[in-house]
C-alpha positions as CSV (number, residue, x, y, z in Angstrom):
1,M,13.0,29.9,-0.7
2,L,15.1,27.2,-2.5
3,F,12.2,26.0,-3.9
4,Y,10.2,29.0,-4.5
5,N,12.9,31.6,-5.7
6,S,14.7,31.1,-9.6
7,L,17.6,32.4,-8.4
8,Y,18.4,29.3,-6.7
9,A,17.4,26.8,-10.0
10,D,21.1,26.1,-10.4
11,T,22.0,25.3,-6.6
12,P,23.7,21.5,-6.1
13,I,22.1,19.6,-4.1
14,G,25.3,19.7,-1.7
15,D,24.8,23.3,-1.4
16,W,20.9,22.6,-0.2
17,F,22.3,20.2,2.5
18,N,24.6,22.8,3.3
19,V,22.0,25.8,3.9
20,V,19.5,23.5,5.9
21,Y,22.8,22.4,8.4
22,H,24.3,26.1,8.6
23,G,20.4,27.6,9.2
24,L,19.6,25.1,12.0
25,P,21.4,27.2,14.7
26,L,18.9,30.6,13.6
27,D,15.6,28.3,13.3
28,L,16.7,26.8,17.0
29,S,17.0,30.0,18.2
30,L,13.8,31.0,16.8
31,A,12.2,28.3,18.5
32,G,13.8,29.0,21.7
33,Y,12.2,32.0,21.9
34,L,8.7,31.0,20.4
35,S,8.8,28.4,23.2
36,I,9.3,30.1,26.5
37,L,5.5,31.5,26.9
38,P,4.4,27.5,26.0
39,G,6.9,26.1,28.5
40,L,5.7,28.6,31.0
41,L,2.2,27.2,29.9
42,F,3.0,23.8,30.1
43,I,4.1,24.3,34.0
44,A,0.3,25.7,34.7
45,S,-1.4,23.5,32.4
46,A,0.0,20.5,35.1
47,W,-2.2,22.0,37.4
48,T,-5.4,23.2,35.5
49,R,-7.3,22.6,32.1
50,S,-9.8,24.9,32.6
51,G,-11.3,26.5,29.9
52,I,-9.3,29.9,30.2
53,M,-6.2,27.8,30.0
54,C,-7.2,26.3,26.7
55,N,-8.4,30.1,25.4
56,I,-5.0,31.0,26.6
57,W,-3.2,28.4,24.3
58,K,-5.6,28.6,21.7
59,G,-4.8,32.4,21.7
60,Y,-1.3,32.1,21.3
61,L,-1.0,29.2,18.8
62,W,-3.5,31.6,16.4
63,V,-1.0,34.4,16.6
64,V,2.1,32.3,16.1
65,S,0.9,30.6,13.1
66,V,-0.4,34.1,11.8
67,L,2.7,35.6,12.7
68,L,5.1,33.4,10.9
69,S,3.3,32.6,7.7
70,V,2.8,36.1,7.0
71,I,6.9,36.5,7.4
72,F,7.7,33.6,5.4
73,V,5.1,34.7,2.8
74,V,6.2,38.5,2.5
75,D,9.8,37.1,2.5
76,L,9.5,34.8,-0.3
77,G,7.7,37.7,-1.9
78,L,10.2,40.6,-1.3
79,Y,13.5,38.7,-1.8
80,E,14.0,38.4,-5.7
81,Y,13.2,42.4,-5.6
82,W,15.5,43.4,-2.5
83,G,18.1,40.7,-2.3
84,F,18.0,40.3,1.5
85,R,15.7,38.6,3.8
86,L,13.2,40.1,5.7
87,D,13.7,43.1,8.1
88,A,11.9,45.8,9.5
89,T,11.8,48.1,6.3
90,P,8.2,47.1,4.9
91,L,6.8,48.0,7.7
92,F,7.8,51.2,7.3
93,Y,6.6,51.3,3.7
94,F,3.4,50.2,4.5
95,F,1.9,51.6,7.8
96,S,2.9,54.8,5.9
97,S,1.4,54.4,2.4
98,P,0.0,50.3,1.7
99,K,-0.8,51.6,-1.5
100,D,2.5,52.6,-2.6
101,A,4.2,49.7,-0.7
102,L,2.0,47.5,-2.8
103,A,2.5,49.2,-6.5
104,S,5.4,47.1,-7.2
105,I,3.6,43.7,-7.3
106,S,0.4,42.6,-9.4
107,L,-3.1,42.1,-7.9
108,W,-3.0,38.2,-8.6
109,M,0.5,38.1,-6.5
110,V,-1.1,39.9,-3.5
111,L,-4.4,37.6,-3.6
112,G,-2.2,34.8,-4.0
113,G,0.3,35.7,-1.3
114,I,-2.8,36.2,1.0
115,V,-4.2,32.9,0.1
116,A,-0.6,31.2,1.0
117,M,-0.6,33.1,4.5
118,V,-4.4,31.8,5.5
119,L,-3.6,28.4,4.3
120,I,-0.1,28.1,5.9
121,A,-1.7,29.8,9.1
122,V,-4.5,27.1,9.1
123,L,-1.8,24.3,8.7
124,L,0.5,25.3,11.7
125,Y,-2.8,25.7,14.0
126,F,-4.2,22.4,13.1
127,V,-1.0,21.0,13.5
128,L,0.1,22.4,16.8
129,S,-3.6,22.6,18.2
130,R,-3.9,18.5,17.5
131,L,-0.7,17.9,19.6
132,L,-2.0,20.4,22.3
133,Q,-5.1,18.2,22.5
134,K,-3.1,15.1,23.8
135,M,-2.1,17.0,26.5
136,K,-3.1,15.3,30.1
137,L,-3.1,16.1,33.6
138,P,0.0,14.5,35.0
139,R,0.0,12.4,38.2
140,Q,3.0,13.8,39.5
141,R,2.3,17.5,39.1
142,I,5.1,18.9,41.3
143,A,7.9,16.9,39.3
144,T,6.8,18.1,36.0
145,S,6.4,21.7,36.6
146,V,10.4,21.4,38.4
147,V,11.1,19.5,35.3
148,M,9.4,21.8,32.8
149,L,10.8,24.7,34.7
150,L,14.6,23.5,34.3
151,L,13.8,22.6,30.4
152,T,12.4,26.6,30.2
153,A,15.3,27.9,31.8
154,L,17.6,25.9,29.7
155,L,15.8,27.4,26.3
156,I,18.7,30.1,27.0
157,I,21.2,28.1,25.0
158,P,19.6,27.5,21.6
159,I,18.3,31.5,22.0
160,R,21.8,32.9,22.3
161,G,23.2,30.2,20.6
162,G,25.4,28.1,23.0
163,F,28.0,28.9,25.5
164,T,30.2,31.4,23.6
165,V,30.8,35.3,24.1
166,S,28.7,35.9,21.0
167,T,25.1,35.6,21.2
168,M,23.1,34.4,18.2
169,N,22.9,36.5,15.2
170,T,22.3,36.3,11.7
171,G,25.7,36.4,10.7
172,K,26.4,33.3,12.4
173,V,24.7,31.0,9.9
174,Y,27.2,32.8,6.5
175,F,28.8,29.7,5.6
176,S,29.7,30.6,1.8
177,S,31.2,32.7,-0.6
178,N,27.8,32.6,-2.7
179,L,25.9,35.7,-0.6
180,R,22.8,34.1,-2.0
181,L,22.8,30.3,0.0
182,N,24.1,32.6,2.7
183,H,20.5,34.4,2.6
184,A,18.8,30.9,2.1
185,A,20.2,29.8,5.5
186,T,18.5,32.7,7.5
187,N,15.4,32.5,8.8
188,P,13.5,35.4,7.8
189,A,11.9,35.5,11.4
190,F,14.8,36.1,13.4
191,S,16.4,38.3,10.6
192,F,13.0,40.3,11.2
193,M,13.1,40.1,15.0
194,E,16.6,40.9,14.9
195,S,16.1,44.2,13.2
196,L,13.3,45.2,14.8
197,S,15.9,45.4,17.8
198,K,17.8,47.8,16.2
199,Q,15.7,50.3,15.1
200,K,16.2,52.8,18.1
201,N,19.7,52.2,20.2
202,F,21.6,53.8,17.3
203,A,24.5,54.8,19.8
204,A,25.2,51.2,20.5
205,Q,25.3,50.0,17.2
206,Y,28.8,49.8,15.0
207,R,31.1,50.2,17.7
208,F,34.6,49.6,15.5
209,M,36.5,51.3,17.5
210,D,37.3,53.7,20.5
211,S,35.2,57.2,19.9
212,A,38.8,58.9,20.1
213,D,40.2,56.9,17.2
214,A,36.9,57.1,15.3
215,D,37.3,60.6,16.0
216,A,40.2,61.3,14.5
217,V,39.9,58.6,11.5
218,F,36.8,60.2,10.3
219,A,38.4,63.9,11.2
220,S,41.1,63.1,7.9
221,L,38.2,62.0,5.8
222,Q,36.2,65.6,6.3
223,D,36.4,69.1,4.3
224,T,37.5,70.8,7.0
225,Q,38.4,74.0,5.4
226,A,34.3,74.1,4.3
227,R,33.5,74.0,8.4
228,E,35.6,76.9,9.0
229,N,34.2,79.2,6.3
230,N,30.8,78.3,7.2
231,T,29.9,81.6,8.3
232,A,31.0,83.4,5.2
233,T,28.1,84.8,3.1
234,E,29.8,83.9,-0.4
235,I,32.9,81.4,-1.3
236,A,34.7,81.4,-4.4
237,P,34.2,78.2,-6.0
238,K,37.5,75.9,-6.4
239,D,36.7,75.0,-9.9
240,T,33.5,76.9,-11.5
241,L,31.1,74.9,-14.3
242,L,28.5,77.4,-14.3
243,T,28.4,80.7,-16.7
244,T,26.2,82.5,-13.6
245,Q,26.2,82.1,-9.7
246,R,22.5,82.3,-9.3
247,P,21.3,80.1,-11.6
248,D,17.9,78.6,-11.9
249,I,18.4,75.1,-10.6
250,L,16.2,71.5,-11.7
251,L,17.5,69.0,-9.7
252,I,15.9,65.9,-11.2
253,I,15.8,62.4,-9.4
254,L,15.5,59.5,-11.6
255,E,14.0,56.5,-10.1
256,S,16.1,53.1,-10.1
257,F,18.1,54.6,-12.4
258,S,22.1,53.3,-13.2
259,S,25.0,53.8,-15.3
260,H,24.9,50.1,-16.8
261,L,21.6,51.7,-19.1
262,M,24.0,54.7,-20.2
263,E,26.7,53.5,-23.4
264,S,28.9,56.7,-22.8
265,L,29.3,55.2,-18.7
266,G,30.1,51.4,-20.4
267,G,26.3,50.4,-20.0
268,E,23.9,49.3,-22.3
269,P,23.0,51.1,-26.1
270,N,19.9,52.2,-27.2
271,V,18.5,52.6,-24.1
272,A,18.5,55.7,-22.7
273,V,19.6,57.3,-25.6
274,C,18.4,60.6,-24.5
275,M,20.6,60.8,-21.2
276,D,23.9,59.8,-23.9
277,S,23.0,62.6,-26.0
278,L,22.8,64.9,-23.1
279,A,26.1,63.9,-21.6
280,K,28.0,65.0,-24.9
281,E,26.8,68.3,-23.8
282,G,27.3,68.6,-20.0
283,V,28.8,67.7,-17.0
284,L,29.3,64.1,-16.5
285,F,30.5,62.4,-13.0
286,T,31.7,59.5,-14.0
287,N,32.6,57.6,-11.2
288,M,29.6,58.1,-8.8
289,F,28.0,55.5,-6.4
290,A,24.2,55.8,-5.0
291,N,24.3,55.8,-1.2
292,S,21.5,52.9,-0.8
293,F,19.2,50.8,-2.4
294,R,15.7,52.2,-1.6
295,T,14.2,55.8,-2.4
296,D,13.8,56.8,1.2
297,R,17.6,56.4,1.6
298,G,18.4,57.9,-1.5
299,L,16.0,61.2,-1.2
300,V,18.1,62.1,2.2
301,S,21.4,61.3,0.9
302,V,20.7,63.7,-2.3
303,L,18.7,66.4,-1.1
304,S,20.5,66.5,2.4
305,G,23.6,65.2,1.8
306,Y,23.3,62.9,4.6
307,P,24.8,59.2,3.8
308,A,21.9,56.0,4.2
309,Q,22.1,53.6,7.6
310,P,22.5,50.1,7.0
311,T,19.6,49.4,9.8
312,T,17.5,52.1,9.3
313,S,16.2,54.7,7.6
314,I,16.4,58.5,9.1
315,M,13.2,59.3,7.1
316,K,11.1,57.3,9.6
317,Y,12.1,60.1,12.3
318,P,10.3,63.3,11.8
319,R,12.1,64.5,14.7
320,K,15.5,63.8,13.8
321,T,15.0,65.2,10.1
322,Q,14.2,68.1,10.9
323,S,17.8,68.8,12.1
324,L,19.1,67.9,9.1
325,P,20.7,70.3,6.7
326,S,19.3,70.3,3.2
327,I,20.0,72.4,0.1
328,A,16.9,73.4,-0.2
329,G,17.2,75.0,3.5
330,S,20.3,76.6,2.0
331,L,19.2,78.1,-1.1
332,R,15.7,79.4,0.9
333,K,18.5,81.8,2.9
334,A,20.6,82.6,-0.3
335,G,16.9,83.9,-1.9
336,Y,15.9,80.8,-3.8
337,R,12.2,79.7,-4.2
338,T,11.7,76.2,-3.6
339,K,9.1,73.3,-5.2
340,Y,8.8,70.2,-4.9
341,Y,7.1,67.6,-8.1
342,Y,6.6,64.1,-7.7
343,G,3.6,62.0,-9.3
344,G,3.1,59.4,-6.4
345,D,2.2,59.9,-2.8
346,A,4.0,62.0,-0.9
347,D,3.4,60.5,2.3
348,F,4.7,57.6,1.6
349,T,7.5,56.6,4.0
350,N,7.0,60.0,5.8
351,M,8.2,62.0,2.8
352,R,6.3,65.1,3.3
353,S,7.4,65.9,6.8
354,Y,11.0,65.7,5.6
355,L,10.4,67.8,2.4
356,V,8.6,70.3,4.3
357,S,11.4,70.6,7.3
358,S,13.8,70.4,4.6
359,G,12.8,73.8,3.1
360,F,10.0,73.0,0.3
361,E,7.5,75.9,0.7
362,S,5.4,74.3,-2.0
363,I,4.7,70.3,-2.9
364,V,2.8,68.8,-6.1
365,S,2.4,65.4,-5.7
366,D,-0.9,62.9,-7.0
367,R,-3.4,64.9,-5.2
368,D,-2.8,67.2,-7.6
369,F,-3.3,65.4,-10.5
370,S,-6.8,64.4,-12.2
371,V,-7.9,61.0,-11.7
372,S,-7.6,60.3,-15.5
373,E,-3.6,61.6,-15.3
374,R,-3.0,58.9,-12.1
375,L,-2.7,55.8,-14.5
376,S,0.4,54.5,-13.0
377,K,0.4,52.4,-10.0
378,W,2.8,54.9,-8.6
379,G,0.3,57.9,-9.7
380,A,1.2,59.9,-12.5
381,H,3.3,58.6,-15.3
382,D,6.9,61.0,-15.9
383,H,5.1,62.3,-19.0
384,V,2.8,63.7,-17.1
385,V,4.7,65.4,-14.4
386,Y,7.1,66.9,-16.2
387,N,4.5,68.6,-18.1
388,R,3.1,70.3,-15.2
389,V,6.5,71.3,-14.8
390,L,6.5,73.0,-18.1
391,N,3.1,74.4,-17.5
392,D,4.4,76.2,-14.6
393,L,8.2,77.5,-16.4
394,Q,5.9,78.8,-19.1
395,E,3.8,80.8,-16.8
396,E,6.5,82.0,-15.0
397,A,8.1,83.1,-18.3
398,N,5.4,85.4,-19.0
399,Q,5.5,87.2,-15.4
400,P,7.4,90.5,-15.4
401,T,10.9,90.1,-15.1
402,E,12.1,92.8,-12.5
403,K,13.0,91.1,-9.3
404,K,12.2,87.9,-10.1
405,E,13.9,85.4,-7.6
406,P,15.9,82.2,-8.3
407,Y,13.9,78.9,-8.5
408,Y,15.0,75.8,-7.1
409,R,13.0,73.1,-8.3
410,V,13.4,68.8,-7.5
411,L,11.1,66.7,-9.6
412,Q,11.1,62.9,-8.4
413,T,10.2,60.5,-11.6
414,S,8.5,57.4,-10.6
415,S,7.7,55.4,-13.7
416,S,10.7,52.9,-14.2
417,H,9.8,51.0,-11.2
418,E,8.2,47.8,-10.6
419,P,5.8,46.5,-12.1
420,F,7.1,48.7,-15.0
421,E,4.2,49.1,-16.7
422,V,4.3,52.2,-18.8
423,P,2.2,53.7,-21.9
424,F,5.2,53.0,-24.4
425,R,6.7,50.4,-26.0
426,R,10.4,50.1,-28.2
427,L,12.3,47.5,-26.3
428,E,11.4,43.8,-25.7
429,N,12.4,43.7,-22.3
430,D,10.1,44.9,-19.7
431,R,12.5,46.5,-17.4
432,L,14.8,48.1,-20.3
433,N,11.7,49.3,-22.0
434,A,10.3,51.0,-18.8
435,F,14.2,52.5,-18.7
436,A,13.8,53.3,-22.0
437,Y,10.2,55.5,-21.6
438,A,11.8,57.3,-18.9
439,D,14.7,58.4,-20.6
440,S,12.4,59.2,-23.8
441,C,10.3,61.9,-21.2
442,L,13.2,63.3,-20.3
443,G,14.5,64.1,-23.3
444,D,11.1,65.5,-24.6
445,F,10.8,67.6,-21.4
446,I,14.8,68.9,-22.0
447,Q,13.6,69.7,-25.5
448,R,10.5,71.7,-25.1
449,F,12.5,73.4,-22.0
450,K,15.6,74.9,-24.2
451,E,12.6,76.5,-26.2
452,L,11.7,78.8,-23.3
453,P,13.7,81.7,-21.8
454,Q,14.5,79.9,-19.1
455,W,17.1,77.7,-19.9
456,E,19.9,80.2,-20.6
457,N,19.9,80.8,-16.5
458,T,19.0,77.0,-15.8
459,L,21.1,74.5,-14.4
460,V,19.5,71.3,-14.8
461,V,21.4,68.1,-12.0
462,L,20.1,64.5,-13.2
463,I,20.8,61.7,-10.3
464,P,19.3,58.7,-9.5
465,D,17.8,57.7,-6.0
466,H,19.4,54.6,-6.1
467,L,20.5,51.8,-8.9
468,G,16.9,49.7,-9.2
469,A,16.0,46.8,-11.4
470,Y,18.8,46.5,-14.0
471,P,21.2,44.5,-13.9
472,Q,18.6,42.2,-12.9
473,N,19.7,40.0,-10.3
474,I,22.8,41.7,-8.8
475,T,23.2,41.3,-5.5
476,N,23.5,43.8,-2.7
477,L,27.2,43.0,-2.3
478,E,28.8,44.0,-5.4
479,L,30.3,47.5,-6.5
480,Q,28.3,47.2,-9.8
481,R,24.8,47.5,-7.7
482,Y,25.6,51.3,-7.0
483,T,27.4,52.9,-9.9
484,I,25.1,55.6,-10.9
485,P,25.2,58.9,-13.5
486,L,25.5,62.3,-12.1
487,L,25.2,64.9,-14.9
488,M,24.6,68.5,-15.0
489,V,23.2,70.5,-18.0
490,G,21.1,73.3,-19.4
491,G,22.1,77.2,-20.3
492,A,24.1,77.7,-17.6
493,V,26.9,75.0,-17.6
494,R,30.0,76.7,-19.4
495,Q,31.1,73.7,-21.1
496,Q,31.0,69.8,-21.7
497,R,33.3,68.3,-19.4
498,Q,33.9,64.8,-17.8
499,I,34.7,64.5,-14.1
500,D,36.1,61.3,-12.9
501,T,36.4,61.8,-9.2
502,Y,35.3,59.3,-6.7
503,G,31.8,60.4,-4.8
504,S,28.2,59.2,-3.5
505,Q,25.0,61.2,-3.6
506,H,25.6,62.6,-0.4
507,D,28.4,65.0,-2.1
508,L,26.0,66.3,-4.3
509,A,25.1,69.0,-2.0
510,A,28.4,70.8,-1.0
511,T,29.4,70.2,-4.7
512,L,26.2,72.0,-5.5
513,L,26.1,74.6,-3.1
514,A,30.4,75.1,-3.8
515,Q,29.6,75.9,-7.4
516,L,26.9,78.7,-6.1
517,G,29.6,80.3,-3.8
518,L,27.5,79.2,-0.7
519,P,29.0,77.8,2.2
520,H,28.5,73.8,3.2
521,G,30.3,73.6,6.3
522,E,27.1,72.1,7.7
523,F,26.8,69.1,5.5
524,T,29.3,67.0,7.7
525,F,29.0,64.1,5.5
526,S,29.3,66.1,2.1
527,K,32.3,67.0,0.1
528,D,32.8,69.3,-3.2
529,L,34.0,66.9,-6.0
530,L,35.5,69.7,-7.8
531,D,37.8,70.7,-4.8
532,N,41.3,68.2,-5.0
533,N,42.2,69.7,-1.5
534,V,39.5,67.2,-0.1
535,P,39.6,63.3,0.3
536,H,37.5,61.7,-2.3
537,F,35.6,58.4,-2.0
538,A,32.3,56.8,-2.1
539,F,30.5,55.2,0.5
540,F,27.6,53.1,0.5
541,T,25.3,51.0,2.9
542,V,22.8,48.3,2.5
543,P,21.3,45.9,5.3
544,D,24.1,45.6,7.6
545,A,27.1,46.2,5.2
546,F,28.9,48.9,4.1
547,G,31.5,50.2,1.0
548,M,34.1,52.7,0.3
549,V,35.5,52.9,-2.7
550,T,38.4,55.3,-3.8
551,T,41.0,54.6,-6.9
552,E,43.3,52.9,-4.7
553,N,40.9,50.4,-2.7
554,Q,37.5,48.9,-3.6
555,L,36.2,47.6,-0.4
556,I,32.7,46.1,0.7
557,Y,32.5,44.4,4.2
558,D,29.5,42.5,5.3
559,C,28.8,43.6,9.4
560,Q,26.7,40.2,9.6
561,S,29.1,37.5,8.8
562,D,32.0,40.3,10.1
563,R,34.3,39.6,6.7
564,V,35.7,41.7,3.6
565,V,33.7,40.2,0.9
566,V,34.9,42.8,-2.0
567,D,38.4,43.7,-1.5
568,S,40.1,45.0,-4.8
569,G,42.6,47.8,-6.1
570,N,46.8,48.3,-5.5
571,A,46.0,48.6,-2.0
572,Q,43.6,46.3,-0.6
573,G,42.4,46.5,2.8
574,K,42.9,50.1,3.1
575,N,39.9,51.1,3.3
576,L,38.7,48.9,6.2
577,T,39.2,51.1,8.9
578,P,38.2,54.3,7.4
579,G,34.9,52.6,6.4
580,K,34.4,51.6,9.7
581,A,35.1,54.9,11.4
582,Y,32.9,56.8,8.6
583,L,30.2,54.4,10.0
584,Q,30.5,54.8,13.2
585,K,30.6,58.7,13.2
586,L,27.3,58.4,11.0
587,Y,25.6,56.3,13.7
588,D,27.0,59.1,16.5
589,D,25.6,61.8,14.8
590,L,22.2,59.6,14.2
591,A,21.8,59.1,18.0
592,K,22.0,62.9,18.9
593,R,19.8,64.2,16.3
């Protein structure tokens, strides 16, 4: 990692030694796990050197060599994009859609990675097999067997990390305030193995306090009135942003977008010029935070008002996602038609099963575009998808107007994603240019949409799935990693406004439904951003860490190292207990679904 990744180019030599020293316990623990079977085979080999025994040895050495080579090469390739060591997430992405899982990287990188995996695997097998060839039958077989059995049993010491109460975990290697040095010290094979072990026993994870205490703290963070009014058919909104109660709704989920790209939010000038222009005519929420770091987490947060999880993605479990509330489901009960547009593979990360169970009647995806239109590695470029929506709107405008049902459409963009190859060139930086392209497609779409009769009765909601590739090299344990825009425009918007309330993506569900006068009590974790009677805060998670942000305290807690890594504001530490209770209750809810 230190040699390969440019992020470590300026690392002092002293820190290199610290990385090796502090990472050694994880290396020894992994070696202990991998040595259990060889220990038993050594005992058997003391009694026989049969062909069957040799084949078992060779098979095990090949499996270990290939497994380690794949893990280490994949980890090297992904770290620069994701900012954390390898966990089980790539398996979910790869097995749901190999094409989309590899879309972020070039063909040469894939080929280079495969070659590197083969070379490392062959080299490991050659070294290990040469050592095996020197093994001979001992004269004192019983004594050798007893000694080997004892040594194999003693592997429990490095495996569990010594004799202390706590067992070995990746947090034990964290030694520095520089997160990247801690990552460099983390063994990716151990990290991957640990992540797999955390995938299903949700009820046992993140037990920070007694259940009664967590219940009490969590209750103070909820919108209790919304739950009490959940049986009502219509509820007057606390603060009205709209000119009509039943507008058409177009929710546009902007791939990887961030507040750092908008000058109106203190970001870069001359990038998202259309978004900045729209901010002057719509409702701009200035203190919004993404829930997580990947699309599958962000989609559930936006569409179901359900916070992202640090050790898994609920989208992996169709049985659980079908029990989630959703904006689409609530709107269908209120008489809305629903449709989803995406230029990529809707089966990637179990997206289709989630969307269908959420209440979308129709899904437009890559298979609905011609081959000539699917020129992006992710499928159809943004302008193609926008054109499809415009065509549908134009057809709808030509239909008879009597008894027309309101429509809820969701458009998910994809072009502003690695590898940032777009049919557009305005900025020199490839990343910024991709965002400028995505912004220009949005601006062109809005201008043409304004010419259609539906515009005056439409609410357009703009929100990212997560912050992606800009700013470059930002870590997962920085507040700026999660700042995103939320913007509402359209003919149905009453007037231009700026709202500074703190919130997260999962608060959109309650906020939107409240504006329509619809109950939202089933959205346990979502709050109306315009209701001053409920507590407002932003909450987000990444692998084994969470953040909670309010006006008084901005806090990020690293669960792996069991320490607060960001703590600012005039009430430092205030959000630690609420954040822990919130995460604990989230996993309680996840376990029950």
